[in-house]
C-alpha positions as CSV (number, residue, x, y, z in Angstrom):
1,M,-99.8,-28.5,-72.2
2,I,-99.4,-28.7,-68.5
3,K,-96.1,-27.2,-67.7
4,T,-93.4,-28.9,-65.0
5,Y,-91.3,-27.0,-63.0
6,D,-87.7,-27.7,-62.0
7,L,-86.1,-26.0,-59.2
8,W,-84.1,-22.6,-59.6
9,I,-80.7,-23.1,-58.3
10,N,-77.5,-21.2,-59.2
11,G,-79.3,-19.6,-62.1
12,E,-80.4,-22.8,-63.7
13,H,-83.4,-25.0,-64.3
14,T,-82.4,-28.2,-62.0
15,K,-84.3,-31.4,-61.2
16,P,-85.1,-32.6,-57.9
17,A,-82.4,-35.1,-56.5
18,S,-85.2,-37.0,-55.6
19,G,-86.8,-37.3,-59.4
20,K,-90.2,-36.6,-58.1
21,Y,-93.1,-34.0,-58.8
22,F,-96.0,-33.0,-57.1
23,D,-99.3,-31.8,-58.4
24,V,-100.6,-28.3,-58.1
25,L,-104.3,-27.9,-58.6
26,N,-106.3,-25.1,-60.1
27,P,-108.3,-24.5,-57.1
28,L,-111.3,-23.6,-58.9
29,D,-112.2,-27.3,-60.2
30,D,-109.1,-29.2,-59.0
31,S,-108.2,-30.1,-62.3
32,L,-104.3,-30.4,-62.7
33,Y,-102.6,-26.9,-63.2
34,C,-98.7,-28.1,-63.5
35,K,-96.1,-30.0,-61.7
36,A,-93.5,-29.1,-59.3
37,A,-90.4,-30.5,-58.4
38,E,-90.0,-31.9,-54.7
39,S,-87.0,-31.2,-53.1
40,N,-85.2,-33.3,-50.3
41,Q,-82.6,-32.2,-48.3
42,T,-80.1,-32.5,-50.8
43,D,-81.8,-30.0,-53.2
44,I,-81.6,-27.6,-50.1
45,N,-78.2,-28.1,-49.7
46,N,-77.8,-27.3,-53.2
47,A,-79.6,-23.9,-53.1
48,V,-78.3,-22.8,-49.7
49,D,-74.6,-23.7,-51.1
50,A,-75.2,-21.3,-54.3
51,A,-76.6,-18.6,-52.4
52,H,-73.6,-18.7,-49.9
53,A,-71.3,-18.6,-52.6
54,C,-72.6,-16.0,-54.2
55,F,-72.6,-14.2,-51.3
56,S,-69.2,-13.6,-51.3
57,S,-69.5,-11.3,-54.8
58,Y,-73.1,-10.3,-54.2
59,R,-72.3,-8.3,-50.9
60,K,-69.7,-6.1,-52.6
61,C,-72.6,-4.9,-55.3
62,L,-72.5,-1.5,-55.4
63,A,-75.8,0.2,-54.1
64,K,-76.6,1.7,-57.3
65,D,-76.5,-1.5,-59.5
66,R,-78.8,-3.2,-56.8
67,E,-81.0,-0.4,-57.4
68,A,-80.9,-0.3,-61.0
69,M,-81.8,-4.2,-61.1
70,L,-84.5,-4.1,-58.8
71,T,-85.8,-1.2,-60.7
72,K,-85.7,-3.1,-63.4
73,A,-87.6,-5.9,-62.4
74,A,-90.6,-3.6,-61.6
75,D,-90.2,-2.6,-65.1
76,L,-90.2,-6.2,-66.6
77,L,-93.0,-7.1,-64.5
78,E,-95.2,-4.3,-65.5
79,R,-94.0,-5.8,-68.8
80,D,-95.7,-8.7,-68.0
81,R,-98.5,-8.0,-66.1
82,E,-100.9,-10.1,-68.1
83,E,-98.9,-13.5,-67.9
84,F,-98.5,-12.9,-64.1
85,L,-102.4,-12.0,-63.4
86,E,-103.3,-15.2,-65.5
87,I,-101.0,-17.1,-63.0
88,L,-102.4,-15.7,-60.0
89,I,-106.0,-16.7,-61.1
90,D,-105.2,-20.0,-62.6
91,E,-102.9,-21.4,-59.6
92,V,-104.4,-19.6,-56.6
93,G,-108.0,-18.6,-57.5
94,S,-107.4,-15.1,-57.2
95,P,-110.6,-12.8,-58.7
96,I,-108.8,-10.4,-61.0
97,N,-109.3,-7.4,-58.7
98,K,-107.4,-9.3,-56.3
99,A,-104.8,-10.3,-59.0
100,Q,-104.4,-7.1,-60.2
101,F,-103.9,-5.7,-56.7
102,E,-101.5,-8.4,-55.9
103,V,-99.3,-7.2,-59.2
104,T,-99.6,-3.6,-58.9
105,Q,-98.4,-4.1,-54.8
106,T,-95.5,-6.0,-56.0
107,I,-94.4,-3.4,-58.3
108,G,-94.2,-1.0,-55.9
109,Q,-92.3,-3.2,-53.9
110,L,-89.8,-3.8,-56.0
111,R,-89.4,0.0,-56.6
112,A,-89.4,0.8,-52.9
113,A,-86.9,-1.7,-52.1
114,A,-84.6,-0.3,-55.1
115,G,-84.7,2.7,-53.1
116,S,-83.7,1.5,-49.9
117,A,-80.4,0.0,-51.6
118,R,-79.2,3.6,-51.1
119,R,-80.6,4.4,-47.7
120,I,-77.8,1.4,-45.8
121,T,-75.9,4.1,-43.9
122,G,-74.0,4.1,-41.0
123,Q,-73.3,6.7,-38.4
124,T,-70.2,9.0,-37.2
125,M,-70.2,8.9,-33.2
126,P,-68.2,11.2,-30.7
127,S,-65.7,9.3,-28.8
128,D,-64.4,9.8,-25.5
129,T,-60.7,9.2,-26.5
130,P,-58.9,12.5,-28.1
131,G,-58.3,11.9,-32.0
132,R,-60.3,8.7,-32.4
133,L,-62.5,8.7,-35.1
134,S,-65.5,6.2,-34.1
135,M,-67.9,5.0,-36.7
136,S,-70.4,2.5,-37.4
137,V,-71.3,0.7,-40.5
138,R,-74.0,-1.8,-41.9
139,K,-72.7,-5.3,-43.0
140,P,-75.4,-8.0,-44.6
141,L,-75.8,-11.2,-43.0
142,G,-75.6,-13.5,-45.6
143,V,-78.2,-16.5,-47.2
144,V,-81.6,-15.6,-46.1
145,A,-84.6,-18.5,-46.0
146,A,-87.9,-17.0,-47.5
147,I,-90.8,-18.8,-46.9
148,T,-94.1,-17.7,-48.6
149,P,-98.0,-18.4,-48.5
150,F,-100.2,-19.4,-51.0
151,N,-102.6,-16.4,-50.4
152,V,-100.2,-13.7,-51.9
153,P,-97.2,-15.9,-53.0
154,L,-96.0,-12.8,-56.1
155,L,-96.4,-10.1,-53.5
156,K,-95.0,-12.2,-50.5
157,A,-92.1,-13.4,-52.9
158,A,-91.2,-9.7,-53.7
159,K,-91.1,-8.6,-50.2
160,L,-88.9,-11.7,-48.6
161,V,-86.5,-11.7,-51.5
162,A,-86.2,-7.6,-52.6
163,S,-85.6,-6.4,-49.4
164,P,-82.7,-9.1,-48.8
165,L,-81.2,-8.2,-52.5
166,A,-81.7,-4.8,-51.6
167,T,-79.4,-5.1,-48.7
168,G,-76.8,-7.2,-50.2
169,N,-78.1,-10.6,-48.9
170,T,-78.9,-13.8,-50.9
171,V,-82.2,-15.9,-50.5
172,V,-83.1,-19.5,-50.9
173,L,-87.0,-19.2,-51.4
174,L,-89.3,-22.1,-50.2
175,T,-92.6,-21.5,-51.7
176,S,-95.7,-22.9,-50.9
177,E,-96.4,-25.9,-52.0
178,E,-100.0,-24.7,-53.4
179,A,-98.3,-21.7,-55.3
180,P,-94.6,-22.9,-57.2
181,A,-95.4,-21.5,-60.4
182,V,-95.4,-17.8,-59.6
183,S,-92.3,-18.2,-57.5
184,F,-90.5,-19.7,-60.1
185,R,-91.8,-17.3,-62.9
186,F,-90.8,-14.4,-60.4
187,A,-87.4,-16.1,-60.4
188,K,-86.7,-15.6,-64.2
189,L,-87.6,-12.2,-64.1
190,I,-85.2,-11.6,-61.2
191,E,-82.6,-13.1,-63.4
192,E,-83.6,-10.8,-66.4
193,A,-83.3,-8.1,-64.2
194,G,-79.8,-8.8,-64.0
195,F,-79.2,-10.3,-60.8
196,P,-76.5,-13.2,-60.8
197,A,-76.9,-16.7,-60.8
198,G,-77.2,-18.0,-57.2
199,S,-78.5,-14.9,-55.5
200,L,-82.1,-15.9,-55.7
201,N,-82.7,-19.8,-55.5
202,V,-86.3,-21.2,-55.3
203,V,-87.0,-24.5,-54.0
204,S,-90.6,-26.1,-53.9
205,G,-91.9,-28.9,-52.2
206,F,-93.6,-29.7,-48.7
207,G,-92.5,-27.6,-45.4
208,V,-93.0,-30.5,-43.3
209,D,-90.3,-32.3,-45.3
210,V,-87.6,-29.4,-45.8
211,G,-88.5,-26.5,-43.6
212,D,-86.9,-27.7,-40.9
213,F,-83.9,-28.4,-42.8
214,L,-83.7,-25.5,-44.1
215,T,-84.3,-22.9,-41.6
216,D,-81.8,-25.2,-39.0
217,H,-79.0,-25.0,-42.0
218,P,-75.9,-23.2,-40.7
219,L,-75.5,-21.3,-43.6
220,V,-78.6,-19.6,-43.2
221,K,-78.3,-16.5,-41.5
222,A,-81.6,-15.5,-41.3
223,V,-85.6,-16.6,-41.9
224,M,-88.5,-14.6,-43.4
225,F,-91.2,-16.7,-42.9
226,T,-95.2,-15.8,-43.4
227,G,-97.9,-18.4,-42.5
228,S,-99.6,-20.0,-39.7
229,S,-98.9,-19.2,-36.1
230,V,-98.3,-23.1,-35.2
231,V,-95.3,-23.1,-37.7
232,G,-94.2,-19.3,-37.1
233,K,-93.5,-20.7,-33.5
234,H,-91.9,-24.1,-34.4
235,I,-89.7,-21.6,-36.8
236,S,-89.0,-19.2,-33.9
237,E,-87.7,-22.2,-31.8
238,I,-85.1,-23.1,-34.4
239,C,-83.7,-19.6,-35.0
240,G,-83.5,-19.4,-31.3
241,R,-81.2,-22.2,-30.5
242,N,-79.2,-21.1,-33.4
243,M,-79.1,-17.5,-32.3
244,K,-80.5,-16.2,-35.8
245,P,-82.6,-13.6,-36.1
246,C,-86.5,-14.3,-37.7
247,V,-89.1,-12.0,-39.1
248,L,-92.8,-14.0,-38.7
249,E,-95.8,-12.8,-40.4
250,L,-98.2,-14.9,-39.2
251,G,-102.1,-15.5,-38.4
252,G,-104.9,-13.0,-37.1
253,K,-108.2,-12.5,-35.5
254,S,-108.6,-9.0,-36.4
255,P,-111.1,-7.2,-35.0
256,Y,-113.1,-4.4,-36.8
257,I,-115.1,-1.8,-34.4
258,V,-117.9,0.2,-35.5
259,L,-119.4,2.6,-33.4
260,A,-122.6,4.1,-32.8
261,D,-121.6,7.5,-34.5
262,A,-120.0,5.9,-37.5
263,D,-121.1,6.1,-41.1
264,L,-122.9,2.9,-41.6
265,G,-122.7,3.0,-45.5
266,L,-118.9,3.1,-45.4
267,A,-118.5,1.0,-42.5
268,V,-120.3,-1.9,-44.2
269,Q,-118.6,-0.8,-47.4
270,N,-115.2,-1.3,-45.6
271,A,-116.0,-4.5,-43.9
272,I,-116.7,-6.1,-46.9
273,I,-113.7,-5.5,-48.7
274,G,-111.8,-6.0,-45.0
275,M,-113.7,-9.5,-44.7
276,F,-114.2,-11.0,-47.9
277,F,-110.9,-10.1,-49.9
278,Y,-109.7,-13.3,-51.5
279,Q,-112.7,-15.0,-50.1
280,G,-111.3,-14.2,-46.6
281,Q,-108.1,-16.0,-47.1
282,A,-106.0,-13.3,-45.5
283,C,-104.6,-12.7,-42.1
284,I,-105.5,-9.2,-41.8
285,A,-109.1,-10.0,-42.6
286,S,-111.9,-8.6,-40.6
287,S,-113.0,-11.7,-38.8
288,R,-114.6,-10.2,-35.6
289,I,-116.9,-7.3,-36.0
290,I,-117.7,-5.2,-32.8
291,V,-120.5,-3.2,-33.1
292,E,-122.1,-0.7,-30.5
293,A,-125.3,-2.0,-29.5
294,A,-127.6,1.3,-30.8
295,V,-126.8,0.4,-34.3
296,Y,-125.9,-3.3,-34.1
297,D,-129.2,-4.4,-35.7
298,Q,-129.3,-1.8,-38.5
299,F,-125.4,-2.7,-39.2
300,V,-126.4,-6.6,-39.2
301,E,-129.0,-5.9,-41.8
302,M,-126.9,-3.7,-44.0
303,Y,-124.0,-5.9,-44.1
304,S,-125.5,-9.1,-44.6
305,A,-127.5,-7.4,-47.6
306,A,-124.6,-6.0,-49.0
307,A,-122.9,-9.7,-48.6
308,K,-125.7,-11.4,-50.7
309,Q,-124.9,-9.2,-53.7
310,L,-121.1,-10.8,-53.9
311,S,-120.6,-12.1,-57.2
312,M,-119.1,-15.4,-57.3
313,G,-118.9,-15.2,-61.4
314,D,-115.8,-15.7,-63.5
315,L,-112.7,-14.9,-62.4
316,H,-111.5,-13.0,-65.0
317,E,-114.9,-10.4,-64.5
318,M,-114.0,-7.4,-62.5
319,S,-117.6,-7.8,-60.7
320,T,-116.6,-11.1,-59.3
321,I,-115.5,-11.2,-55.7
322,L,-115.4,-14.3,-54.2
323,G,-113.2,-17.0,-55.8
324,P,-112.7,-20.8,-54.9
325,I,-111.2,-21.9,-51.3
326,I,-107.7,-22.9,-52.0
327,S,-107.5,-26.7,-51.3
328,P,-109.5,-29.6,-49.9
329,R,-108.0,-29.4,-46.3
330,Q,-109.1,-25.5,-46.2
331,R,-112.3,-26.1,-47.2
332,N,-112.8,-28.6,-44.6
333,R,-111.5,-26.1,-42.0
334,V,-114.0,-23.7,-43.4
335,R,-116.5,-26.3,-43.3
336,T,-115.9,-27.2,-39.6
337,H,-115.8,-23.6,-38.5
338,I,-119.2,-22.9,-39.6
339,E,-120.8,-26.3,-38.9
340,D,-119.4,-26.3,-35.0
341,A,-120.9,-22.8,-34.7
342,V,-124.4,-23.4,-35.9
343,S,-124.5,-26.7,-33.9
344,K,-123.7,-24.9,-30.7
345,G,-126.3,-22.0,-31.2
346,A,-124.8,-19.4,-33.3
347,T,-127.1,-17.7,-36.0
348,L,-126.4,-18.1,-39.3
349,V,-127.0,-14.6,-40.9
350,T,-126.3,-15.6,-44.2
351,G,-124.0,-18.0,-46.3
352,G,-122.9,-21.4,-45.2
353,E,-123.7,-22.8,-48.5
354,W,-121.2,-24.0,-51.2
355,E,-121.0,-23.6,-54.7
356,G,-118.3,-25.9,-56.2
357,N,-115.1,-25.0,-54.4
358,R,-116.4,-21.2,-53.3
359,C,-118.1,-21.1,-50.1
360,Q,-120.7,-18.1,-49.9
361,P,-120.1,-15.4,-47.6
362,T,-120.9,-16.4,-44.3
363,I,-122.2,-14.2,-41.4
364,L,-122.4,-15.5,-37.8
365,T,-124.0,-13.7,-34.8
366,N,-124.6,-15.2,-31.1
367,V,-120.8,-16.7,-31.6
368,T,-120.0,-17.8,-28.1
369,E,-116.5,-19.1,-26.3
370,D,-116.9,-23.0,-27.0
371,M,-117.0,-22.5,-30.8
372,I,-114.0,-23.0,-32.7
373,V,-114.7,-19.6,-34.8
374,C,-114.6,-17.4,-31.7
375,R,-110.7,-18.1,-31.5
376,Q,-109.4,-19.8,-34.3
377,E,-108.2,-18.3,-37.8
378,T,-111.1,-19.6,-40.2
379,F,-109.3,-18.4,-43.5
380,G,-111.9,-18.4,-45.2
381,P,-115.3,-16.1,-45.8
382,V,-116.5,-16.3,-42.2
383,T,-116.9,-13.5,-40.2
384,S,-118.6,-13.2,-36.7
385,I,-120.5,-9.8,-35.4
386,Y,-121.0,-9.1,-31.6
387,S,-122.8,-6.5,-29.7
388,V,-121.6,-4.3,-27.1
389,D,-122.7,-1.1,-25.3
390,N,-119.6,0.9,-25.4
391,A,-116.5,1.7,-26.8
392,E,-115.1,0.2,-23.6
393,E,-116.5,-3.1,-24.3
394,A,-115.9,-2.7,-27.7
395,L,-111.7,-2.3,-26.6
396,A,-111.7,-5.2,-24.3
397,L,-113.6,-7.6,-26.7
398,A,-110.8,-6.6,-29.5
399,N,-108.3,-7.2,-27.2
400,D,-109.7,-10.5,-26.1
401,T,-107.6,-12.7,-28.4
402,H,-104.0,-14.5,-28.8
403,Y,-103.5,-12.8,-32.0
404,G,-102.7,-9.0,-32.5
405,L,-102.1,-8.7,-36.5
406,S,-104.3,-5.9,-37.8
407,G,-107.9,-4.1,-37.0
408,A,-110.2,-0.9,-37.8
409,I,-112.2,1.6,-36.2
410,H,-115.3,3.2,-37.6
411,T,-116.3,6.2,-35.8
412,N,-116.8,10.1,-36.7
413,D,-115.2,11.0,-33.1
414,L,-111.4,11.6,-33.7
415,N,-110.9,11.4,-29.8
416,K,-112.1,8.0,-29.5
417,A,-110.7,7.1,-32.7
418,L,-107.2,7.8,-31.6
419,S,-107.8,6.7,-28.1
420,L,-108.9,3.3,-29.0
421,A,-106.1,3.2,-32.1
422,H,-103.4,3.2,-29.3
423,E,-105.3,0.9,-27.1
424,V,-106.1,-1.7,-29.5
425,E,-103.6,-4.4,-29.4
426,T,-102.4,-4.6,-32.7
427,G,-99.5,-4.2,-34.9
428,M,-101.5,-2.1,-36.9
429,I,-105.0,-0.4,-37.0
430,H,-107.0,2.0,-39.7
431,I,-108.9,4.2,-39.0
432,N,-112.3,4.5,-41.1
433,A,-111.2,2.2,-43.7
434,P,-110.7,-1.7,-44.2
435,S,-108.1,-3.9,-42.0
436,V,-106.9,-5.0,-45.3
437,Y,-104.2,-3.0,-46.4
438,D,-100.4,-2.6,-47.0
439,E,-97.9,-0.3,-48.4
440,P,-94.0,-1.2,-49.3
441,H,-92.6,1.2,-46.7
442,V,-94.6,0.6,-43.6
443,P,-93.8,-1.5,-40.3
444,F,-96.0,-4.5,-41.3
445,G,-96.6,-6.9,-39.0
446,G,-98.3,-8.1,-35.5
447,I,-98.0,-9.2,-31.9
448,G,-98.7,-12.2,-30.1
449,D,-99.7,-15.1,-32.1
450,S,-99.7,-12.7,-35.0
451,G,-95.8,-12.6,-35.5
452,F,-92.6,-11.2,-34.4
453,G,-90.8,-8.1,-36.5
454,R,-91.9,-6.3,-38.8
455,E,-91.7,-6.1,-42.7
456,G,-91.3,-3.1,-44.9
457,V,-88.1,-2.1,-47.0
458,D,-87.1,0.9,-44.3
459,V,-87.7,-1.9,-41.4
460,D,-86.2,-4.6,-43.2
461,I,-82.7,-2.6,-43.4
462,D,-82.6,-3.1,-39.4
463,A,-83.4,-6.8,-39.9
464,L,-81.1,-7.8,-42.6
465,T,-77.7,-6.0,-41.9
466,Q,-75.8,-6.0,-38.8
467,W,-73.9,-3.6,-36.9
468,K,-70.1,-3.3,-37.1
469,W,-68.5,-0.6,-35.0
470,I,-65.1,0.7,-36.1
471,T,-62.8,3.2,-34.7
472,I,-59.6,4.6,-36.2
473,Q,-56.9,6.1,-33.7
474,M,-55.0,9.2,-35.3
475,P,-51.4,9.6,-34.7
476,G,-50.1,12.3,-32.7
477,Y,-52.8,12.4,-29.7
478,D,-52.2,12.1,-26.4
479,Q,-55.1,9.2,-25.5
480,A,-54.5,9.9,-21.9
481,H,-56.1,13.2,-21.9
């Protein structure tokens, strides 16, 4: 049976105003996985209106109640883990290891957000006027538009929904057109956890058709977006002219630095994880590996040997690392980047071939500036390895990009490690570990073309609330002194 998903508006399954549905394909073989409602501006209006109406009462919901509902949502996800794993495998082609990681991270995200509900605190401040009590409080913003990607759709739904709900806001979630099913299932989980109708509304469709209308909507008071840098910049322009805040987590071309004194076995192991997790469809993937010349040849040999051993087997097998690339458009992008590099003189160390919709792990050397892969994000299992003479050259090459999301440094010299960690221009950097890493309470995000603002349950409190200063003049005081 092929499932059909209606929109989720005001706590009810709602048919799209146009009556249109679009096909969602299983990326493994492009078979029909489900059909999802294609929303238009009428549907967006209805969803935003529902969220706005709910906000008038939900904003007064006690912290203990928001905490309890988010905690229950985490418990329900634990209960329904297997169901969500199957959706992630079939809808977006997640190998079981990646699906397990995503569900586990989402459970942690919900629990961390639950705890943040009690940390929305204000201040009391000294006043320059005698007898005046001066305080500040935080107030929720209102309706938050959350726009999620296909690669970690459950985790991003939780990130961009749980924190707004924890801080007293309501949400309209626009799913990726390639991953609507998991978001609709997540909405049912949020309902079962006790959140009121209208607090979370989920719409599916095509961002090119309704994305601008949602982000520009006058009742939407903030936007949280994860996706491409091009779209992120466009959203930033819309938010800027409307004076509404936004949090943008965008693309990356993350550097992975290996110095000559590094433990090469560990460096190779972490570079495999950092690049080929979810077949490279990760903004924090190690797509530029920068290796000191003294160990360059050895690293390339060890890394390519390890890449050749990666399994492209059954997605339900724990040994499988590489799954399918999500869509024909994205497969064409990966092919184009590889073919362009090879045609212009890059060395194809390994990979470049396809098995169905899966691309073999691909390693390039001798990559030059005129190659697309040098500067642009491939978003597939393709990485380039560069040789440098020393740590200073490694730093210069690492920073030679418009992106600045994540990165990694491998060295046994703590002084060099910390110096580079401070100087590499990224929002996140990991020493002797993969570039692919996340925790719910950390400030996750980048600089430059990699985005604006940070995600994380602590920093979300600042992003999703606004300060209000309140003073009380106590009677009986002479204000002149």
